[in-house]
N, C-alpha and C positions, 0 to 999 in steps of 0.2 A: 199814316199821318193823318189827323183829324182835319176836316174841311177848314176849321177855325184853329189856327196854330196857338192861340191863347186860351183855348177851351179849357185845358187841363189847368192852366194857371188860374183861371177865374172860377172853375168848378171843381173842388176837391173830390166831388162825388161822381165825376164823369164816368168812371169805370162802372160803378153801380148803376148809374142811369142808362148806360148802354146795354147792360145785362138785362134791365127791365125791358127795354125796346126789343132786344133779341127774343126774350121769352114771349112777349106778346105776339111778335111776328110769327114765331114758331107755332103758337097755340091759337092762331086766328083771333087775336085780341080777347081771349077769354081771361079776364082779370083773376078769376078764381084759381087759375092754374099758376099764377105768378106771384102769389101772395108772399112767398118768401123773399123773392126779389124785391118787391115793394117795401117790405119790412126792413131789409138790409139798407135799401136806398134811404128810407125815412131815418134810420138810426145814424147813418152817415151824415145826413143833412143836420140833424139834431146836434151831433157831436161837433161839427165844424162851426155851427151857429154859436154853440156855447164857447168854443175857443175864441171866435171872433169877439164876443161879448166881453170875455175875460180880458183879452188883449186891449180892447177899446177902454175899459175901466182902469187898466194899468197904464194907459198912455203909450202902449206899444204900436207901433206902425211898421209894416202894414197890418191891418186888422186880421186879414187872412194871411197866414204865414206863407213864406216863399216855398215853392216845390221842394227845395232841398231841405227844408226844415220839417216838413209834414211827417215823414216817416219816424223822426225822432220824437215828435210830439205825440203821436199815436202810441209809440212805444213807452213813453213815460206815463201816459194815461193808463195803458194795460198794466203797467207794473205797480201802479198805486190803487187801481180800483179793487174793491173787495171781490175776491174769487179770481183775480187776474193772474197773469203769468208770473 
């Protein structure tokens, strides 16, 4: 369990963030060896920022969807984006 029990609720990219930190620790903080992890983390943050912005524009609250809804939202996005599943 994370040190902060609300960490996952407040950060939808917590897993990606943790993977970046693990990679950096493993590779003596050589950023060049963790570029894929950084890219994945950035993509995650960008995606959830867009979701929050769209929800705010539509008047949906909370702006960051509840944990239970996030998998569905990601799946819907993947099924509608070009080249998606």
